N, C-alpha and C positions, 0 to 999 in steps of 0.2 A: 476534510481537506479538499481543496479544489483540484489539485494535481496529486495523483498517487502513482508512484512507480514502485513496482515490486519485483525483485530478483531479475532485473533486466540483463540480458546477455546478448552479445553480438561478437562473432568471430569472422575475420576476413580470410582470404586465401592463405594457405600455408599455416593455418591455425592461430594466427595472431589475434588475441582477444582484445577488442576495443572496449567492450564493456563486460564486466565479469561479476554478475550478481549485484547490480546497483539497486538499492532501495532507498527512497526518500519521498517526502510529501511537502507540499507547499500550500499554505492557507490563503484565502482571500485577504487582502490587506497586508500581506507579508512580502518583504523583499528577501529572497533566499539566494545566497551566494553559492556558486559552484566553482571552487578554486582548484587549480591544478596546473602543472607545467604543460607545455605543448606536447600533444600526443597522449595525454592522460585519459582521453575518452570523452571529453566534455562535449565537443561538437557532434560526435557520433550520437550521443544521447539526445541532444537537441533535435537532430534530424529524425530520430525515431518518435519523439514527442509530437512533432508536427506532421507526421505521416509521410516523410520523404524517404525513409529507410525502415525496412521491416526487421524487427529483432528476431533472433533465433529462439529466444525464450523470454518469459516474464510477461508482466502485464503493465499497461499504462491506461489510466482513466482520468478524464477531465470532467468535473461535475458528475462523477459516477458513470460516465459513458466510456465504453471500450473504444479507444481511438486507434488501436491496432486493427480492429474489425471495421472501423468507420473513420478512415483517415480524412475524409471530407469534412467531418465535424471538427476534427482537430484544427484544420486550416481555417475554419470559420471562427472557432473559439479563441484562436491564438493570434496575437500580433507579434511579429518577429523582426528584429534587426539582426541580419545574418553577419557572420564574421567577415565575409567578403563585402567590400563596399559596393553598394548598388549602383549600376550605371545609369546616370541621368543626363548623358550628353544629349543636347537638343532640347532639354527642358530646363526651365528655371526652378530654383527651390520652391518658389510659390506654386508653380504648376505641378511639380512632382508630389509635394505634400498634399495639395488639394485633391489631386487625382486619386491618391491612395485613400484619403478620407472619404471621398464619394463612393469609391468602389466598396468600401467597408460599410456603406449604408448611411453615412452621415449626411445631414442636411447641409446644403451649400453654405448658408450663413453661419451655422454652427462650426463647420469645418474651417472656414476662413478665420473665424474668431479664435478658434483653438490654435490654428497654425500661426497666426500673428502673435499670439501670446507666447507660444513656444519659441519663436524666433527672437522675441524680445528677451525672454528669460535666458536664452543661450547666447545672446549677443551676436547674432548672425544676420540681423535685419538688413545690414548694408549690402549683402549679397543676394537678397531675396529675388531680384530680377536679373541675376547674372546667369548666363548659360552654364550648365553643369560642367561642360568641358573645361571651363576656365577656373573652376574652384580648386582650392587646395585640398589635399587629402583629409585634413582635419575638418574643414568645413563640410566636405561631402559626408564625413562620418556623422557630424551633427545633424545634417539634413536627414540622414538615414534614421537617426533616433527619432526625429520629429515625424517621419513617415510611420514609425511604429507606434508613436504616442498620440497621433492626432485623432484617431478614432479607435481607442484601445479595445482589444478583446478582453475576455475574462482573465486570460493568462497572457502576460507580456514576457517575451523571451528576448533578452539582450545579450548578444554574443560578442564579447570584447568591445563594448561600446566606446571606450576611451582611446582606442588605437589611433595614433596620429593626431590626437587633439592636444592643443597647447595647454600648459598648466593652468592658466586662468580659466579657460572655458571648461577644463575638466572639472573644476570645482563647481561651476554652474551646472554641468551635466549631472554630477552626483546629487545635487539638490533636486533636480527634476526626476531622477530615478527614485529618490526617496518619496517625492510627491506622488508618484504613480501608486505606490503602495498605500500612502495615506488616503488616496482617493478611492481605495477599495479593490484595486486589481491585485492579482497574484503576480509577482514579478520573479522570474528566474533569471538571475544575473550570472553570466558565465564570464570568468575573467582569470587572468594570472597576475593582475595588479593587486597584490595582497593588501598592501598598506592602505591604499585608497578605498578599497572595497569595505574595509572595516567601518568606515564612516556611514555607510548606507544600508548595510544588511541587518536584518533581525536575527537570522540564523544562517548557517552555512555548512556545506560539506566539503571536505578535502578529498580529492581524487588522486590516485596514483596507480598507473598501469591498469586503468579500467575499473578499479575498486574503490569504494568509499572506505577510507581509513579512519576518519573521525568526523563527527558532526556535533553541533552545539551552537550556542550563542557566542559572539566574540568574547564576552567576559568568561564564559565557561572554558573556551579553548585556551584563553590566556592563563587560566589557572595552572596549566602545565608548566609555565615558565614564570610563575609569580615571584620566585626568589632570584630571578636572573635579571641582569642588565644587558643591554646591547651596546657594544663598543664598535662604532663604524669608523673604519680607518681608510683614508685615501692617501696612497703613496705619491710622493713626488715623481714626476716622469723619469723613468730609468732607474728608480730606486728599487731595491730588493726588499721583500718583507723580512724583517729581522726575526731572530728566534723568539718565539712567543713565551712569555713568562708562565710559570705554573698555574697562576690564577685564571688563565684563559681556558675555559671549559671546552670550547670548540671554535673552529674558524671555518667559515665557508666563503669562498670568493675566488676571484682570479683577476689578473691584470692589476689595475690600480686600486680597485675597491675590494675591501675585505670586511666581512661582518663577523665580529668575534662576540662570544657570549662569556660574560664573567659573573660570578656570584655577587649579589648586592653587597655582601660584607667586604668585598675587595674593591669597592668603588674608588677609595682614595688611592690605593696602589695602582689601579688602572689609569687614573688621570695622571698620576706622577710619571708612570712609564711612558704614556702616550705623549705627554708634554715634552719629556726629555728627547724622545725620538723626533718630535716636530722641530725642536731647537737645533738638533744636529742634522736637519735636512732630509730625514727619512720620510716623514709624513707631511703631506701638504695641509691636511686638516684631520681632525677627529671629532667624533660626537659620542657622548655617553648619555644614555637615556633608558627609560623603562622598556621592557620587552614588548613586542607587538605581534600581530598575527603573522608577520613575516618570519619571526623567530620560531613561532609554533610550527609553521610550514617547514622550515629548515630542519627542525628537530624531528618531525615526523617523516619527512620525505628524504632529507639529507642530500638535496640536489643543489648545485650552484645556480641553476637557472631559476630557482625560487627568487632570485634577486632581480628578475626581469621587471622593466617599466610596464611578478609574476605577478564466493558462492554461498558463503554462509552469512546469516545476519550477524552483525557485530554485537558483542555483548555490551552491557552497560557498565560504565566505570562509576561505582557508587561515590567516589570522591568528588567527581566533577559533574556527573550527569551526562557525560559524553559517551558516544558510541565509539569504540576504539578497537581496531583490528588487533592491537597488541595485547589488549585485555583478553581477547579470545585465545590468543596464542599461549598466554600464560596458563 
């Protein structure tokens, strides 16, 4: 494995544990998703991987080298798009991306060719010569991705790369994330955008309160909810959620949007109930479909913010191949 993290721990003042025994590994050519709500410990872990924050315990190696002991190597080996948008005021996207590519050792012609290809793939070429101060947040985010990808290191870390990006360009961005792995880099993708991440990752870990509570491929994780359907409900403005019928297994949400889980055997009853509520003006719309990673996340974590635009080694679940903290507790 190119990246190995073992039993990583970090506590802040007053004993708050940002990371609590995290273990995971990422191979070259793999896109590995790190999913969790805000405050789950994702960004703290990233800062430790790139040598910006020293852990209290545990080990981190990249290509077999201890990056806690040698943080300079970590910064050379990693390309990172941080969660905070990089300030490029006074620079054009052309200049900012080329500068990073040259600083990382790329030849001028190669860097420019790669930069232009990324701008075309992300559909941001029209802003290539615009001062960074005049760019929208979404375009700045895409420029930040290009800065990480123009001369990629062995490990590429993308921390919430789709924040502020419009839906069309988000799809283009996910294609480029997948391409980085296909080109041989190890990609650590940090996100709370659960549904969209499913399209790009090979494997993923779900974090909650600084701990890894489940790992596996998207297909393995979805085995947990293979017999469920998701019923997404959007209330009319001002309407109250009606009493849920017995076939609704659980409901997570607030305000206008609710995500209900129903058994596949209750599909016809769910459609009939939702259609009647739509006709009487309670629901603006509803959708019934197969369960997704978002439903897995909600089942495991049980938090409404899973619906955002989201010490001991776990035992193995023989039914799915997943590592699951709940198996250990049993």
